Legacy VTK file of the C-alpha trace (Angstrom):
# vtk DataFile Version 3.0
C-alpha trace
ASCII
DATASET POLYDATA
POINTS 88 float
37.552 -26.918 13.957
34.028 -28.770 13.760
33.349 -28.997 9.997
30.473 -26.251 10.279
33.161 -24.010 10.735
35.633 -24.473 7.590
33.474 -22.718 5.553
32.255 -23.306 1.848
35.132 -24.381 -1.494
32.673 -23.985 -3.705
29.790 -22.437 -5.454
26.828 -23.228 -8.160
23.520 -22.154 -9.649
20.537 -24.016 -8.888
18.673 -24.867 -11.139
15.253 -27.118 -9.470
14.855 -30.207 -11.674
12.357 -33.426 -10.812
14.069 -35.687 -13.193
17.961 -35.084 -11.806
20.400 -34.613 -8.500
22.833 -31.272 -8.340
25.220 -32.236 -10.666
27.512 -31.888 -7.689
25.668 -34.098 -4.818
25.109 -33.304 -1.560
25.810 -29.297 -1.533
26.108 -28.340 2.155
23.699 -25.553 1.955
21.614 -23.674 -0.248
21.917 -19.733 -0.461
18.363 -18.166 -1.311
18.465 -14.640 -3.303
14.168 -14.925 -3.377
11.739 -15.469 -0.555
9.096 -18.172 -1.489
9.180 -22.106 -1.207
12.220 -24.480 -2.549
11.163 -28.426 -2.534
14.567 -30.560 -1.762
15.526 -34.220 -1.230
17.288 -33.284 1.813
21.355 -35.461 1.197
20.234 -38.240 4.435
17.646 -39.700 2.191
15.570 -40.475 4.645
12.847 -38.109 3.402
11.566 -36.588 0.415
10.565 -33.636 -0.830
10.600 -31.793 2.074
8.969 -28.565 1.116
10.699 -25.708 3.108
9.628 -21.578 3.394
12.831 -19.690 2.750
13.245 -15.340 2.947
15.510 -13.809 0.371
19.169 -13.395 1.711
18.968 -17.010 4.108
21.206 -19.156 3.834
19.610 -22.949 4.389
22.226 -25.160 5.953
20.673 -28.406 5.333
23.189 -30.756 2.982
20.246 -31.601 0.173
20.929 -33.685 -3.328
18.040 -31.982 -5.471
16.223 -29.448 -5.479
12.430 -30.232 -7.108
11.011 -27.350 -9.816
7.609 -29.297 -9.139
6.310 -26.820 -6.142
10.010 -24.574 -5.744
8.402 -21.003 -6.639
11.591 -19.392 -5.562
13.374 -18.420 -9.152
15.825 -20.977 -10.671
18.411 -17.789 -10.783
18.398 -16.755 -7.013
19.098 -20.781 -5.728
23.032 -20.998 -5.120
23.834 -24.494 -3.939
27.542 -24.137 -1.712
29.936 -27.056 -1.624
31.891 -27.341 1.650
35.643 -28.990 1.093
36.541 -32.915 0.945
36.945 -33.936 4.350
39.465 -36.673 4.889
LINES 1 89
88 0 1 2 3 4 5 6 7 8 9 10 11 12 13 14 15 16 17 18 19 20 21 22 23 24 25 26 27 28 29 30 31 32 33 34 35 36 37 38 39 40 41 42 43 44 45 46 47 48 49 50 51 52 53 54 55 56 57 58 59 60 61 62 63 64 65 66 67 68 69 70 71 72 73 74 75 76 77 78 79 80 81 82 83 84 85 86 87
């Protein structure tokens, strides 16, 4: 079974922040409750401040370590970080 098929083991509301990474990082995905744009730092460390247009109800399957407040137009209460099980 692929890790993507295992599901999520936890979730936390995200408060976009320009100076701090997510408290538990990386998130395996972000669930978006409102349409707009989110600006993230992917967990791979190869790029930063990637702006992604999203629609309400979408689950963005991208591991992220930070959600930036600058440039993010989706309200903070509409973003939920999804965390996966610890893989040995």
